[in-house]
N, C-alpha and C positions, 0 to 999 in steps of 0.2 A: 504495499498499499505506499502512497505518497500524500503528501498533504499540499493541497494548492488552495490557491483563493479562487472565490467564484470569479472573480476580475480575469483570470488565467483558465477557467472553464471557458467563459465568452470569448477572450480571444481565440481560442482553439475554435470554436464554433463558429466564429467569424470568419476562420480561414477554411473551414470544411468543404468549401466551393472549390480551393483550390486544390487542397489534398486528396479529393475526389476525382480531381481531371488528369491528375498526373499518373502514368504509368508507373509502377514502383515493382520490384521483385516480389515475389508471393509473400515471403515472410515480412517485408517490411508493409505489404498491404493488409495482410492479417494483422499485423499489430496497431496500426493507424485503424483499423475498423473495431477492433477491440476496445482500442482508447474513447473511438467516437461512442461507442455504445455506452461506454460504462461513466460518460460525461451526459448523457440524454436526460437522466432523471434531475442532475443538478442544473441543466440549461432550463428545463421545464420550472424548477423550483425556482429560479433565477427570476425568471420571465413572469411568473405568478407574482411573487415578491415586488418586483418591479413596478408590475400593474397595480397592486394594492397602493405602494407610494405614490405614484400617480392619481390615482384616486383620491387618496387622502389630501394632499397636496396641491394639487392643480386648481386655477382658478375655472369658474363655472359659469355660462352663460346663464340667462332666463330659464332656458329649457333644462339645464343641467348638463350641459354637453361641454366636455374640455375646450378651453380656449388656447389657441394657438398664436404665436406672433404673428406678424403681417404676411410673412412669406411662407408662413404655415411648417416650416422647420423646428420650429421649439414650440413645447410645451408651456404654457406660461404659470407659474409658481403665484400661491397668496402671498402677497408683499410681507406680511408678518410671519409666515413660515418658512421663509428661505433658508436659514441657517437648520431649522430642524429638518426641512426635506435634505438639505446637503447632507446633514449627519446620518441619516435613514439610508441614503444612497452609498456612501461612504463605508457605513458598517455592511451593507448586503455585499458591495464590491470586494472587502477585506474578509469577509466570511470563510473561514478555512474549512473545506471540506476532504474526506479521503477517499481516495480513487485506485483503482487497480492499477499497479506501473507494471507496463508491459516492456519495460526494459529496452526501448528502442535505442538502436545504434546508427550510428552514419553508416555503416556498412548494410543496413537492413534497407536505408533508402536507396541504395545502388549509386555506381559511379556517376550517372547521369543526369541525377536530381539536383535540379537549380531551384533556389527561392530566393526571397528578398530577406533582407536580415528580420525585419517582423515576422513572416513567417516562420523563419528560425526559430524566433523567439516564441510563438505559440507551440512549438513542439519542446523546446529545452524542459520542462518540469518533468517529461516522459523519457528525457534521453539517459544513458548509463553513461 
């Protein structure tokens, strides 16, 4: 087992599209798939708690709908609850969880594996 933060769980999940599109040696593909499956319930938990935080701290219009900024890219938070919301989000992101460690190695990824430093960073908690 390895301890990682929810932030690391979501970092891996945000890169899953890339990891899924790369042809890897069988052993590497197997280990990445095991990691993905072990993180699914943690990711679901994160999404559920994130939604609860959004519901609790977001501004609502007269119909009870969440208010977004002018370009629709950000949820507006109630002015008097911004610090409390930030703390709740930080606590969620820093929450430690234990997941199976598949002891992924550079060799498992194959000689032709190429990725960005950010993508490699998403794999680092699972590397030997």
